C-alpha positions in Angstrom: -16.7 158.1 15.8 -17.4 159.8 12.2 -17.1 158.1 8.9 -16.3 160.5 6.9 -14.0 163.4 6.5 -12.6 166.5 4.7 -9.4 168.3 4.9 -8.7 171.1 2.4 -5.7 173.7 1.7 -5.7 176.7 -0.6 -2.3 176.5 -0.9 -1.2 179.8 -2.6 -4.0 180.2 -4.7 -6.4 183.7 -4.2 -9.7 181.4 -3.2 -10.6 178.0 -1.9 -12.6 176.8 -5.4 -12.4 173.1 -4.2 -15.8 172.1 -2.5 -16.9 168.7 -1.1 -20.7 167.7 -0.3 -22.4 164.2 1.0 -26.2 163.7 1.0 -27.9 161.0 2.3 -31.9 159.6 0.9 -33.4 156.3 2.2 -30.4 155.0 2.6 -28.4 156.0 -0.2 -25.4 158.5 0.5 -23.4 160.6 -2.0 -20.2 161.9 -1.4 -18.8 164.5 -3.5 -15.4 166.5 -4.4 -15.9 169.3 -7.3 -12.6 171.3 -8.2 -13.1 175.0 -9.3 -11.4 175.8 -12.6 -10.1 178.9 -12.0 -9.8 181.2 -8.7 -12.5 183.4 -8.0 -15.2 184.9 -5.8 -18.0 183.3 -8.8 -16.1 180.0 -9.1 -15.6 179.5 -5.3 -19.4 180.0 -4.7 -20.7 178.3 -7.7 -18.5 175.4 -7.2 -19.9 175.1 -3.8 -23.2 175.1 -4.3 -22.7 172.7 -7.6 -21.2 170.1 -5.0 -24.5 170.2 -2.8 -26.5 170.2 -5.9 -25.0 166.9 -6.7 -25.0 165.2 -3.4 -28.6 165.6 -2.8 -29.2 164.9 -6.8 -27.2 161.4 -6.9 -28.5 160.1 -3.3 -31.8 160.7 -4.6 -31.2 159.0 -7.4 -29.0 156.4 -5.3 -26.7 156.1 -8.4 -23.6 158.1 -9.5 -24.0 158.4 -12.7 -27.8 159.4 -12.8 -27.0 161.7 -10.6 -23.8 163.1 -12.5 -25.3 163.0 -16.2 -28.9 164.8 -14.4 -27.0 167.6 -12.8 -24.6 167.9 -16.4 -27.7 168.1 -18.0 -29.4 171.2 -16.5 -26.1 172.8 -16.1 -25.4 172.5 -19.6 -29.9 173.3 -20.3 -28.8 177.1 -18.8 -29.4 179.7 -21.7 -26.5 181.2 -20.7 -24.1 178.1 -21.8 -25.7 177.8 -25.2 -24.3 180.9 -26.4 -20.8 180.4 -27.7 -19.4 184.0 -26.6 -20.8 184.0 -23.0 -20.1 179.8 -22.4 -16.4 180.1 -21.7 -16.4 182.4 -19.2 -19.3 181.2 -17.0 -17.9 178.7 -13.6 -17.5 175.3 -14.1 -15.6 172.3 -12.2 -14.5 168.9 -12.5 -16.5 167.1 -10.4 -16.4 163.7 -8.9 -19.4 161.4 -7.0 -19.6 158.5 -5.1 -22.9 156.6 -4.0 -23.9 153.7 -1.7 -26.7 152.2 -1.5 -28.4 149.4 0.5 -28.3 146.2 -1.4 -26.1 147.9 -4.4 -22.5 147.9 -5.4 -20.5 150.9 -5.2 -21.2 153.5 -7.7 -19.0 156.3 -9.1 -18.9 158.8 -12.0 -17.2 161.6 -13.1 -16.5 164.6 -15.4 -12.6 165.9 -15.2 -9.7 164.8 -13.4 -10.8 164.6 -9.9 -10.6 161.0 -8.9 -11.9 158.3 -6.8 -10.1 155.4 -5.2 -10.8 153.2 -2.7 -8.3 151.0 0.0 -9.3 147.2 0.3 -9.0 145.8 3.7 -5.7 144.4 2.7 -4.2 147.4 2.1 -4.1 147.4 -1.8 -5.2 151.1 -3.5 -7.6 150.8 -6.5 -8.4 154.0 -8.4 -11.8 154.0 -9.8 -11.6 156.7 -12.4 -9.5 158.1 -15.9 -8.5 162.2 -16.2 -10.2 163.2 -18.0 -7.1 165.8 -19.1 -5.3 166.1 -22.8 -2.3 164.1 -21.1 -4.9 161.1 -21.5 -6.2 161.8 -24.4 -3.4 163.7 -27.1 -0.5 162.7 -24.1 -0.5 166.4 -23.6 -1.2 168.9 -21.1 -2.4 167.6 -17.8 -3.5 170.8 -16.9 -6.0 170.9 -19.5 -9.5 169.0 -18.6 -11.2 167.5 -21.5 -14.5 167.2 -19.7 -16.4 168.9 -16.5 -19.5 170.1 -15.1 -20.8 173.0 -16.7 -19.8 172.2 -20.2 -22.3 171.7 -22.9 -20.9 169.0 -25.1 -22.8 165.6 -25.4 -20.9 162.0 -24.7 -21.1 161.7 -28.2 -19.8 164.9 -29.2 -17.4 164.8 -26.6 -16.4 161.4 -27.9 -16.1 162.5 -31.6 -13.7 165.2 -30.6 -11.4 163.4 -28.0 -12.0 160.0 -27.3 -13.9 159.3 -24.2 -17.7 160.7 -23.2 -18.3 163.8 -21.5 -19.2 161.2 -18.3 -17.7 157.8 -17.6 -18.8 155.9 -14.8 -17.8 152.2 -12.3 -19.5 150.1 -10.2 -17.6 148.2 -7.8 -19.1 145.1 -5.7 -19.4 146.7 -2.2 -17.3 145.8 0.8 -15.8 147.2 3.6 -13.1 149.3 2.0 -11.6 153.1 2.9 -13.1 155.8 -0.1 -10.4 158.4 -1.3 -12.3 161.2 -3.5 -9.5 163.8 -4.1 -8.3 166.6 -6.3 -5.6 166.9 -9.0 -4.1 170.1 -6.4 -3.5 166.8 -4.3 -2.5 164.1 -6.0 -0.6 165.1 -8.8 2.1 166.3 -6.0 2.8 163.5 -4.3 2.4 160.9 -7.5 5.3 163.8 -8.8 7.4 162.9 -5.5 7.0 159.1 -6.3 4.7 158.8 -2.9 1.7 156.2 -2.8 -1.2 157.9 -1.8 -1.9 154.3 0.7 0.7 155.5 3.2 -1.2 158.4 4.0 -4.7 156.4 4.4 -4.2 155.5 8.2 -6.0 156.6 11.3 -9.6 158.1 11.3 -10.8 159.4 8.1 -10.0 163.4 9.4 -6.4 162.5 10.1 -6.3 160.4 6.8 -7.8 163.5 4.5 -5.8 165.9 6.7 -3.0 164.1 5.9 -3.0 163.5 2.1 -3.6 167.0 1.5 -1.1 168.7 4.2 1.6 166.3 2.3 0.7 167.2 -0.9 1.2 170.8 -0.5 4.6 170.0 1.2 5.8 168.5 -1.8 3.8 170.9 -4.4 7.3 173.4 -5.0 6.5 176.9 -5.9 3.0 176.3 -7.6 0.6 175.3 -4.8 -2.7 174.5 -6.2 -5.9 174.0 -3.6 -5.9 170.5 -2.2 -8.7 168.5 -0.8 -9.0 165.0 0.4 -12.3 163.2 1.2 -12.1 160.4 3.0 -15.1 157.5 4.0 -15.3 154.5 5.4 -17.6 152.3 3.5 -19.4 149.4 5.3 -21.6 146.7 3.5 -23.7 146.1 6.8 
């Protein structure tokens, strides 16, 4: 039986600009979700490539933060992103990555407002990430992200500007649990309608991922964003 699955819905956007990827190296497995900023061919294609690149890098590093930091810095070093007149026209994405490796804790890292959760064997849902958006830092709009893959600011620069570093990370002791990576188009409609994500995380990973995305779109109202959920069953052995 598959241990992970992804389900996506386009909503009423012109393009599906969410992307997921997984990669395994020497027993380390990376799970990635990227939420492209904007809706165009360029954003869609860039985000798909970025998700695959991030998953491979994180698995090779066997650590979520090291992988995300390497990818972030590689994109930031691109010449066009150094030009203040062109950098904001280039594709970018919110990103979250989780890595499991033998004998190590679960590591999660992110930039932007894509989220990671784990559902414990006891049925308790734990949110592992804090959103990088203006709602968090200034009680402003949740639709304005304050960090993302494709930005050029260092941790120190971003923290001085808005109070959190460009990249944040957490570790969690490994246990048999269910991992959920989710874009804002999937979690926000459920939160707004006072529905708990844990209620949709039953059944197989495929069924759970589909339930999260489908019910989010069903409760999204007139403006329906891309909705993506990646669900993985993690095992300690």
